[in-house]
TORKOL-631365 format. One record per residue: residue number from 0; x, y, z of N, C-alpha, C in turn. Coordinates in steps of 0.2 Angstrom, whole numbers. Example, Ala and Ser with C-alpha at 12.3 -4.5 7.8 and 13.67 -1.06 7.14 Angstrom:
0 / 66 / -28 / 39 / 62 / -22 / 39 / 66 / -16 / 39
1 / 64 / -11 / 35 / 68 / -5 / 36 / 64 / 0 / 39
END
This chain:
0 / -134 / -38 / 22 / -130 / -36 / 18 / -124 / -41 / 23
1 / -121 / -46 / 23 / -115 / -47 / 29 / -108 / -44 / 27
2 / -103 / -44 / 32 / -96 / -42 / 35 / -92 / -42 / 26
3 / -94 / -50 / 26 / -88 / -53 / 20 / -89 / -48 / 16
4 / -96 / -47 / 13 / -100 / -42 / 6 / -97 / -35 / 7
5 / -98 / -32 / 11 / -97 / -26 / 14 / -93 / -24 / 11
6 / -83 / -30 / 14 / -78 / -27 / 13 / -76 / -30 / 5
7 / -80 / -34 / 2 / -78 / -37 / -3 / -78 / -28 / -8
8 / -87 / -25 / -6 / -87 / -20 / -10 / -84 / -15 / -9
9 / -80 / -13 / -2 / -80 / -9 / 1 / -71 / -8 / -4
10 / -68 / -15 / -3 / -59 / -15 / -8 / -63 / -15 / -13
11 / -66 / -15 / -19 / -66 / -13 / -26 / -70 / -5 / -27
12 / -72 / -4 / -21 / -74 / 6 / -23 / -67 / 7 / -20
13 / -63 / 7 / -16 / -55 / 10 / -15 / -51 / 9 / -22
14 / -52 / 2 / -22 / -48 / 2 / -29 / -49 / 5 / -33
15 / -56 / 7 / -36 / -57 / 10 / -40 / -56 / 17 / -40
16 / -54 / 20 / -32 / -54 / 30 / -31 / -45 / 27 / -31
17 / -40 / 23 / -33 / -35 / 22 / -36 / -30 / 21 / -26
18 / -32 / 18 / -22 / -30 / 16 / -19 / -25 / 12 / -19
19 / -19 / 10 / -19 / -12 / 4 / -18 / -15 / -3 / -17
20 / -15 / -6 / -21 / -17 / -15 / -20 / -11 / -15 / -11
21 / -8 / -11 / -9 / -4 / -13 / -3 / -10 / -12 / 3
22 / -13 / -4 / 2 / -15 / -3 / 5 / -21 / -5 / 6
23 / -25 / -8 / -1 / -31 / -13 / 2 / -29 / -20 / 4
24 / -24 / -24 / 0 / -25 / -29 / 4 / -24 / -28 / 13
25 / -21 / -23 / 16 / -19 / -21 / 23 / -27 / -21 / 26
26 / -32 / -17 / 23 / -40 / -16 / 21 / -42 / -23 / 23
27 / -41 / -28 / 19 / -42 / -35 / 15 / -41 / -38 / 23
28 / -32 / -38 / 23 / -32 / -43 / 30 / -36 / -42 / 36
29 / -38 / -34 / 37 / -39 / -33 / 43 / -47 / -35 / 44
30 / -51 / -34 / 40 / -58 / -39 / 41 / -59 / -44 / 40
31 / -54 / -47 / 40 / -54 / -56 / 37 / -53 / -57 / 45
32 / -48 / -53 / 49 / -47 / -56 / 58 / -55 / -51 / 59
33 / -56 / -48 / 58 / -60 / -47 / 61 / -68 / -52 / 60
34 / -69 / -53 / 55 / -76 / -57 / 56 / -74 / -65 / 56
35 / -66 / -65 / 57 / -68 / -74 / 59 / -65 / -73 / 67
36 / -64 / -64 / 69 / -68 / -67 / 78 / -73 / -65 / 77
37 / -78 / -63 / 74 / -85 / -59 / 77 / -90 / -63 / 74
38 / -87 / -66 / 71 / -92 / -69 / 63 / -95 / -67 / 57
39 / -96 / -70 / 54 / -102 / -64 / 46 / -107 / -62 / 48
40 / -108 / -58 / 50 / -113 / -54 / 55 / -115 / -53 / 49
41 / -121 / -49 / 50 / -127 / -45 / 46 / -124 / -37 / 48
42 / -122 / -34 / 45 / -120 / -27 / 47 / -126 / -21 / 52
43 / -130 / -25 / 52 / -136 / -23 / 56 / -132 / -26 / 64
44 / -130 / -32 / 64 / -130 / -34 / 70 / -123 / -33 / 73
45 / -120 / -30 / 70 / -113 / -28 / 70 / -114 / -19 / 76
46 / -110 / -23 / 83 / -112 / -17 / 88 / -105 / -12 / 90
47 / -106 / -8 / 93 / -100 / -4 / 97 / -96 / -10 / 101
48 / -101 / -12 / 106 / -96 / -16 / 111 / -94 / -21 / 107
49 / -96 / -23 / 101 / -94 / -29 / 99 / -89 / -30 / 96
50 / -86 / -23 / 93 / -80 / -21 / 90 / -76 / -19 / 98
51 / -76 / -17 / 102 / -71 / -16 / 107 / -69 / -23 / 110
52 / -74 / -27 / 109 / -74 / -34 / 113 / -67 / -35 / 108
53 / -70 / -36 / 101 / -64 / -40 / 99 / -57 / -38 / 96
54 / -57 / -28 / 94 / -48 / -24 / 98 / -48 / -26 / 105
55 / -50 / -27 / 113 / -46 / -30 / 117 / -46 / -35 / 117
56 / -46 / -40 / 112 / -44 / -45 / 113 / -36 / -46 / 109
57 / -34 / -40 / 107 / -30 / -37 / 102 / -24 / -34 / 108
58 / -24 / -36 / 115 / -19 / -32 / 118 / -12 / -33 / 118
59 / -11 / -40 / 115 / -3 / -41 / 112 / 1 / -38 / 110
60 / -4 / -36 / 105 / -1 / -32 / 100 / 2 / -25 / 102
61 / 7 / -21 / 96 / 10 / -14 / 98 / 5 / -10 / 97
62 / 3 / -4 / 100 / -2 / 0 / 99 / -2 / 2 / 90
63 / 3 / 1 / 87 / 3 / 2 / 81 / -1 / 1 / 77
64 / 1 / -8 / 77 / -5 / -14 / 74 / -11 / -11 / 77
65 / -11 / -10 / 84 / -20 / -9 / 86 / -21 / -5 / 81
66 / -19 / 2 / 82 / -22 / 7 / 77 / -21 / 6 / 72
67 / -19 / 3 / 67 / -19 / 0 / 58 / -27 / -3 / 61
68 / -28 / -8 / 66 / -34 / -13 / 65 / -39 / -9 / 67
69 / -39 / -1 / 70 / -45 / 1 / 71 / -46 / 8 / 64
70 / -42 / 9 / 61 / -45 / 11 / 55 / -46 / 9 / 51
71 / -43 / 3 / 50 / -48 / -2 / 44 / -53 / -2 / 46
72 / -53 / -4 / 52 / -62 / -4 / 54 / -67 / 0 / 53
73 / -65 / 8 / 57 / -67 / 12 / 54 / -70 / 14 / 46
74 / -64 / 14 / 42 / -66 / 15 / 35 / -69 / 11 / 35
75 / -72 / 6 / 35 / -76 / 2 / 33 / -84 / 3 / 35
76 / -84 / 4 / 41 / -90 / 4 / 44 / -90 / 11 / 43
77 / -88 / 17 / 42 / -87 / 23 / 38 / -89 / 25 / 30
78 / -88 / 21 / 25 / -88 / 20 / 21 / -97 / 17 / 18
79 / -99 / 10 / 22 / -103 / 7 / 24 / -113 / 14 / 27
80 / -107 / 17 / 28 / -112 / 21 / 32 / -115 / 28 / 27
81 / -110 / 31 / 23 / -112 / 35 / 16 / -115 / 32 / 10
82 / -112 / 24 / 12 / -116 / 23 / 5 / -123 / 20 / 7
83 / -126 / 20 / 13 / -134 / 22 / 15 / -134 / 12 / 18
84 / -130 / 10 / 19 / -130 / 4 / 20 / -132 / 1 / 29
85 / -128 / 3 / 33 / -131 / 5 / 40 / -131 / 14 / 42
86 / -135 / 10 / 46 / -138 / 18 / 52 / -139 / 15 / 60
87 / -136 / 18 / 63 / -131 / 20 / 66 / -124 / 16 / 63
88 / -117 / 23 / 62 / -112 / 20 / 62 / -109 / 17 / 69
89 / -108 / 9 / 69 / -107 / 6 / 78 / -101 / 8 / 79
90 / -94 / 9 / 73 / -86 / 11 / 74 / -86 / 18 / 75
91 / -91 / 22 / 76 / -91 / 31 / 78 / -87 / 31 / 83
92 / -87 / 29 / 89 / -83 / 30 / 95 / -79 / 25 / 97
93 / -75 / 22 / 92 / -69 / 18 / 89 / -63 / 22 / 93
94 / -58 / 23 / 96 / -53 / 27 / 96 / -47 / 22 / 95
95 / -43 / 27 / 92 / -36 / 24 / 92 / -32 / 24 / 99
96 / -28 / 19 / 99 / -23 / 20 / 105 / -17 / 26 / 107
97 / -15 / 29 / 110 / -13 / 31 / 111 / -3 / 30 / 110
98 / -1 / 35 / 104 / 7 / 34 / 101 / 11 / 36 / 104
99 / 16 / 37 / 106 / 22 / 39 / 108 / 25 / 43 / 104
100 / 28 / 46 / 102 / 28 / 53 / 97 / 38 / 49 / 96
101 / 38 / 44 / 91 / 45 / 40 / 88 / 47 / 47 / 84
102 / 55 / 48 / 84 / 59 / 52 / 80 / 60 / 47 / 74
103 / 58 / 48 / 68 / 62 / 40 / 64 / 68 / 41 / 62
104 / 72 / 34 / 62 / 78 / 32 / 64 / 83 / 36 / 58
105 / 86 / 40 / 57 / 89 / 42 / 52 / 98 / 41 / 53
106 / 101 / 39 / 46 / 109 / 41 / 44 / 113 / 47 / 46
107 / 117 / 46 / 54 / 121 / 51 / 52 / 127 / 51 / 47
108 / 131 / 55 / 43 / 134 / 57 / 39 / 139 / 51 / 37
109 / 141 / 49 / 46 / 148 / 43 / 46 / 144 / 38 / 42
110 / 138 / 34 / 42 / 135 / 28 / 44 / 135 / 30 / 37
111 / 130 / 35 / 35 / 130 / 35 / 26 / 136 / 35 / 23
112 / 141 / 38 / 24 / 148 / 35 / 20 / 150 / 29 / 23
113 / 150 / 24 / 27 / 151 / 20 / 28 / 147 / 13 / 22
114 / 138 / 16 / 23 / 136 / 13 / 19 / 137 / 13 / 10
115 / 142 / 18 / 10 / 142 / 21 / 3 / 149 / 17 / 2
116 / 153 / 16 / 3 / 160 / 13 / 5 / 159 / 6 / 5
117 / 153 / 4 / 7 / 151 / -2 / 7 / 148 / -7 / 0
118 / 147 / -3 / -3 / 143 / -5 / -9 / 148 / -6 / -13
119 / 148 / -12 / -18 / 154 / -16 / -24 / 152 / -14 / -31
120 / 144 / -14 / -32 / 144 / -15 / -39 / 142 / -4 / -41
121 / 141 / -4 / -46 / 138 / 0 / -50 / 131 / 2 / -49
122 / 128 / -4 / -46 / 121 / -5 / -46 / 121 / -5 / -39
123 / 125 / -5 / -36 / 119 / -6 / -28 / 121 / 2 / -27
124 / 127 / 5 / -30 / 130 / 15 / -27 / 123 / 16 / -30
125 / 121 / 17 / -38 / 117 / 18 / -38 / 110 / 19 / -35
126 / 106 / 11 / -33 / 102 / 11 / -31 / 102 / 15 / -20
127 / 109 / 16 / -19 / 108 / 21 / -13 / 109 / 26 / -14
128 / 113 / 29 / -20 / 112 / 35 / -19 / 107 / 38 / -21
129 / 103 / 35 / -26 / 96 / 37 / -29 / 90 / 38 / -23
130 / 91 / 30 / -20 / 85 / 33 / -11 / 87 / 39 / -8
131 / 94 / 38 / -7 / 95 / 43 / -4 / 92 / 50 / -4
132 / 96 / 52 / -11 / 94 / 59 / -15 / 87 / 61 / -17
133 / 82 / 56 / -19 / 75 / 55 / -19 / 70 / 58 / -12
134 / 73 / 53 / -9 / 69 / 51 / -5 / 63 / 49 / -4
135 / 62 / 42 / -10 / 57 / 40 / -11 / 55 / 35 / -6
136 / 48 / 33 / -8 / 46 / 29 / -3 / 47 / 21 / -8
137 / 52 / 16 / -4 / 50 / 9 / -9 / 47 / 8 / -16
138 / 40 / 6 / -13 / 33 / 7 / -20 / 34 / 14 / -22
139 / 36 / 16 / -21 / 36 / 22 / -28 / 43 / 19 / -32
140 / 49 / 20 / -32 / 55 / 17 / -33 / 53 / 10 / -40
141 / 49 / 7 / -35 / 50 / 0 / -42 / 44 / 1 / -45
142 / 41 / 7 / -46 / 37 / 9 / -53 / 38 / 11 / -59
143 / 47 / 13 / -55 / 52 / 19 / -61 / 49 / 15 / -65
144 / 52 / 18 / -71 / 53 / 17 / -79 / 60 / 22 / -78
145 / 67 / 19 / -82 / 70 / 22 / -84 / 70 / 28 / -89
146 / 64 / 28 / -93 / 65 / 32 / -98 / 59 / 38 / -93
147 / 58 / 39 / -89 / 52 / 43 / -85 / 61 / 49 / -82
148 / 63 / 47 / -82 / 70 / 48 / -78 / 73 / 57 / -84
149 / 73 / 60 / -81 / 76 / 68 / -85 / 82 / 68 / -82
150 / 87 / 68 / -86 / 92 / 68 / -84 / 96 / 75 / -84
151 / 94 / 78 / -86 / 95 / 85 / -88 / 93 / 86 / -83
152 / 87 / 89 / -82 / 86 / 91 / -75 / 87 / 88 / -67
153 / 88 / 82 / -69 / 91 / 75 / -62 / 84 / 76 / -58
154 / 79 / 74 / -62 / 74 / 72 / -58 / 69 / 66 / -62
155 / 64 / 66 / -57 / 62 / 61 / -60 / 53 / 61 / -55
156 / 47 / 60 / -59 / 41 / 62 / -57 / 39 / 53 / -53
157 / 38 / 53 / -48 / 33 / 49 / -46 / 27 / 47 / -43
158 / 22 / 41 / -43 / 16 / 39 / -42 / 16 / 37 / -34
159 / 14 / 42 / -29 / 13 / 40 / -22 / 9 / 38 / -19
160 / 8 / 40 / -13 / 0 / 35 / -11 / -6 / 41 / -12
161 / -12 / 37 / -13 / -17 / 38 / -15 / -16 / 41 / -25
162 / -10 / 39 / -27 / -11 / 40 / -33 / -7 / 47 / -35
163 / -5 / 50 / -30 / -3 / 57 / -31 / 3 / 58 / -34
164 / 6 / 60 / -39 / 11 / 61 / -43 / 15 / 68 / -39
165 / 22 / 67 / -41 / 25 / 72 / -37 / 32 / 71 / -39
166 / 38 / 75 / -39 / 42 / 77 / -45 / 50 / 77 / -39
167 / 53 / 72 / -38 / 59 / 71 / -34 / 64 / 72 / -38
168 / 72 / 76 / -35 / 75 / 77 / -38 / 85 / 72 / -34
169 / 87 / 73 / -39 / 94 / 69 / -39 / 100 / 74 / -37
170 / 106 / 74 / -34 / 112 / 79 / -36 / 118 / 73 / -40
171 / 123 / 78 / -41 / 126 / 73 / -46 / 129 / 69 / -44
172 / 130 / 65 / -39 / 133 / 60 / -37 / 127 / 52 / -37
173 / 123 / 55 / -38 / 118 / 49 / -41 / 118 / 48 / -47
174 / 119 / 56 / -51 / 118 / 53 / -57 / 120 / 51 / -62
175 / 128 / 52 / -57 / 135 / 48 / -59 / 133 / 40 / -60
176 / 133 / 39 / -53 / 130 / 31 / -54 / 124 / 30 / -56
177 / 120 / 32 / -56 / 114 / 28 / -61 / 116 / 30 / -68
178 / 120 / 34 / -75 / 124 / 34 / -78 / 127 / 28 / -78
179 / 133 / 26 / -72 / 135 / 20 / -73 / 133 / 13 / -73
180 / 127 / 14 / -69 / 123 / 7 / -70 / 122 / 6 / -75
181 / 116 / 14 / -80 / 113 / 12 / -84 / 117 / 8 / -92
182 / 124 / 13 / -91 / 130 / 8 / -96 / 131 / 4 / -96
183 / 131 / 1 / -90 / 134 / -7 / -89 / 126 / -13 / -90
184 / 121 / -9 / -91 / 117 / -16 / -93 / 116 / -17 / -98
185 / 114 / -23 / -102 / 111 / -28 / -108 / 105 / -28 / -108
186 / 101 / -28 / -105 / 95 / -31 / -103 / 90 / -25 / -108
187 / 83 / -25 / -108 / 79 / -22 / -113 / 73 / -20 / -109
188 / 73 / -21 / -102 / 68 / -21 / -99 / 69 / -12 / -97
189 / 60 / -11 / -95 / 59 / -3 / -94 / 62 / -1 / -85
190 / 61 / -7 / -82 / 62 / -3 / -75 / 68 / 0 / -75
191 / 68 / 6 / -71 / 75 / 7 / -69 / 80 / 6 / -66
192 / 74 / 2 / -60 / 81 / -4 / -57 / 78 / -13 / -57
193 / 83 / -14 / -61 / 81 / -24 / -61 / 85 / -27 / -59
194 / 82 / -34 / -59 / 84 / -39 / -54 / 91 / -42 / -58
195 / 95 / -44 / -55 / 104 / -45 / -60 / 105 / -51 / -61
196 / 99 / -58 / -58 / 100 / -63 / -63 / 93 / -61 / -68
197 / 92 / -63 / -73 / 89 / -65 / -80 / 83 / -57 / -77
198 / 84 / -53 / -79 / 81 / -44 / -78 / 75 / -44 / -78
199 / 73 / -41 / -73 / 65 / -39 / -76 / 65 / -36 / -67
200 / 60 / -30 / -67 / 59 / -27 / -61 / 59 / -29 / -56
201 / 62 / -27 / -53 / 64 / -26 / -45 / 57 / -27 / -43
202 / 56 / -31 / -36 / 50 / -30 / -30 / 52 / -29 / -28
203 / 48 / -24 / -21 / 48 / -20 / -15 / 55 / -24 / -11
204 / 53 / -32 / -9 / 55 / -37 / -4 / 64 / -40 / -10
205 / 65 / -36 / -16 / 73 / -37 / -20 / 75 / -31 / -16
206 / 74 / -26 / -15 / 77 / -18 / -17 / 78 / -19 / -10
207 / 74 / -20 / -2 / 73 / -22 / 4 / 80 / -28 / 4
208 / 81 / -34 / 2 / 87 / -37 / 0 / 96 / -35 / -1
209 / 92 / -31 / -7 / 98 / -27 / -9 / 103 / -23 / -2
210 / 97 / -16 / 1 / 100 / -14 / 7 / 103 / -18 / 12
211 / 98 / -23 / 16 / 100 / -28 / 20 / 109 / -29 / 19
212 / 108 / -32 / 12 / 117 / -36 / 10 / 123 / -31 / 12
213 / 122 / -23 / 9 / 126 / -17 / 9 / 128 / -18 / 17
214 / 123 / -16 / 20 / 123 / -14 / 23 / 125 / -19 / 32
215 / 125 / -24 / 28 / 129 / -31 / 33 / 137 / -29 / 32
216 / 137 / -27 / 26 / 146 / -27 / 28 / 149 / -23 / 30
217 / 144 / -17 / 31 / 147 / -12 / 36 / 143 / -12 / 44
218 / 142 / -17 / 45 / 141 / -17 / 52 / 135 / -13 / 56
219 / 132 / -11 / 49 / 123 / -10 / 50 / 118 / -13 / 47
220 / 117 / -17 / 48 / 112 / -24 / 47 / 106 / -22 / 53
221 / 100 / -21 / 53 / 96 / -19 / 57 / 94 / -12 / 55
222 / 99 / -6 / 54 / 98 / -3 / 55 / 99 / 1 / 50
223 / 96 / -2 / 42 / 96 / 4 / 37 / 93 / 0 / 32
224 / 86 / 1 / 31 / 82 / 0 / 24 / 81 / 4 / 20
225 / 78 / 2 / 16 / 74 / 8 / 12 / 74 / 14 / 13
226 / 68 / 13 / 18 / 64 / 21 / 19 / 68 / 25 / 26
227 / 76 / 21 / 30 / 82 / 24 / 33 / 82 / 29 / 27
228 / 84 / 28 / 22 / 86 / 35 / 18 / 82 / 39 / 17
229 / 77 / 39 / 16 / 70 / 47 / 16 / 73 / 47 / 22
230 / 73 / 46 / 29 / 74 / 47 / 36 / 80 / 51 / 36
231 / 84 / 50 / 33 / 91 / 52 / 32 / 92 / 60 / 29
232 / 88 / 61 / 22 / 87 / 65 / 17 / 86 / 72 / 22
233 / 79 / 68 / 23 / 73 / 74 / 28 / 77 / 77 / 36
234 / 81 / 74 / 35 / 84 / 75 / 43 / 88 / 79 / 40
235 / 95 / 75 / 36 / 99 / 80 / 32 / 97 / 88 / 30
236 / 91 / 85 / 25 / 88 / 97 / 22 / 87 / 101 / 28
237 / 85 / 96 / 33 / 79 / 103 / 40 / 89 / 103 / 43
238 / 90 / 99 / 45 / 98 / 102 / 48 / 102 / 107 / 42
239 / 101 / 105 / 37 / 105 / 111 / 33 / 101 / 120 / 32
240 / 96 / 117 / 35 / 92 / 124 / 35 / 85 / 126 / 32
241 / 86 / 120 / 27 / 78 / 120 / 21 / 71 / 120 / 25
242 / 66 / 126 / 24 / 61 / 125 / 27 / 55 / 118 / 26
243 / 51 / 119 / 33 / 49 / 113 / 35 / 43 / 111 / 26
244 / 41 / 118 / 25 / 35 / 115 / 21 / 40 / 113 / 13
245 / 45 / 115 / 13 / 47 / 113 / 4 / 51 / 107 / 9
246 / 52 / 103 / 13 / 57 / 96 / 15 / 50 / 92 / 14
247 / 43 / 94 / 17 / 36 / 92 / 15 / 32 / 88 / 8
248 / 36 / 96 / 3 / 34 / 97 / -4 / 36 / 90 / -6
249 / 44 / 89 / -3 / 51 / 84 / -6 / 48 / 77 / -4
250 / 46 / 75 / 1 / 43 / 70 / 1 / 35 / 67 / 2
251 / 32 / 71 / -1 / 25 / 70 / -4 / 22 / 69 / 5
252 / 23 / 72 / 12 / 20 / 70 / 16 / 11 / 75 / 16
253 / 7 / 70 / 15 / 1 / 78 / 18 / 0 / 80 / 23
254 / 3 / 80 / 28 / 2 / 85 / 34 / 8 / 88 / 37
255 / 10 / 94 / 36 / 16 / 93 / 41 / 18 / 91 / 48
256 / 9 / 90 / 49 / 16 / 86 / 58 / 17 / 84 / 55
257 / 18 / 78 / 50 / 24 / 70 / 48 / 30 / 75 / 47
258 / 30 / 79 / 46 / 38 / 81 / 42 / 43 / 84 / 49
259 / 36 / 88 / 52 / 40 / 89 / 57 / 42 / 83 / 62
260 / 41 / 78 / 63 / 45 / 73 / 67 / 53 / 70 / 66
261 / 52 / 74 / 57 / 59 / 73 / 58 / 67 / 81 / 61
262 / 62 / 86 / 63 / 64 / 93 / 64 / 70 / 91 / 73
263 / 71 / 87 / 73 / 74 / 85 / 79 / 84 / 88 / 76
264 / 87 / 91 / 79 / 92 / 93 / 74 / 95 / 89 / 78
265 / 102 / 87 / 75 / 108 / 86 / 76 / 112 / 88 / 84
266 / 116 / 83 / 88 / 119 / 90 / 92 / 123 / 94 / 88
267 / 126 / 93 / 83 / 134 / 97 / 82 / 126 / 103 / 77
268 / 120 / 103 / 75 / 116 / 109 / 72 / 115 / 113 / 79
269 / 113 / 107 / 85 / 110 / 111 / 90 / 115 / 117 / 92
270 / 123 / 114 / 94 / 127 / 118 / 95 / 129 / 124 / 92
271 / 128 / 123 / 84 / 128 / 129 / 82 / 123 / 135 / 82
272 / 118 / 132 / 82 / 112 / 137 / 85 / 114 / 141 / 90
273 / 114 / 136 / 94 / 116 / 141 / 99 / 122 / 144 / 101
274 / 126 / 143 / 98 / 136 / 148 / 99 / 131 / 154 / 95
275 / 128 / 153 / 90 / 124 / 158 / 85 / 119 / 161 / 87
276 / 116 / 160 / 91 / 110 / 166 / 93 / 111 / 168 / 101
277 / 115 / 164 / 105 / 117 / 164 / 114 / 119 / 171 / 114
278 / 117 / 175 / 118 / 115 / 180 / 121 / 121 / 181 / 126
279 / 127 / 182 / 129 / 130 / 185 / 133 / 127 / 186 / 139
END
């Protein structure tokens, strides 16, 4: 079996297991780039050295991008090994490049208020407040229907990574703006968020465009994206004393180490804790 056929079968299998279309597309792209570089080899002809040579030719990429390549390649060959298509696995000894620990970028409370003040419509307010209150990933938000929202409890079930469901929550501010936005709609589309012209379900790119537009008005362009609101919620909850495990559950992180990245307290919080616990 050649690499191209193995990749196709791998992607189909992962799709049947519930992997998102975005994840499958990322796998497919990395496999195509591998094949373009080393050729559509028979699986038995692929060597560890050939894979290392391929990665060595990607040194111009950031470490995080090279890490994506390694994971995509290792996933393919691990699946081939599990399916008894190859033995031994030539990718087993591939290592991901070490990454410096980066603290996710969040807005401080002043910047969040600037963003709110820059909203000009109920739709923009609803979008900003919903993302901040729920911490949803943009890929989760575009799949929500307005009938999915439990308005009384202030929550909605979203489908996250790995097709896993979790309940996310929103408070009074998001509820008010979502209500105003929904009452102003005259379309019959089932989506919670729809485009303003010829209303239909918003895409990921469309939502990103709204954030970019609002951020430009208050001088935060380039600093604000839908995912920034997720970082801002996590940082805000932790700074207010929320348990790490609770924040992990709210955000839908599989590993506590991911949530731990947010646990970098603001200067004000550090000062407060210092004053509280420091013994003169």
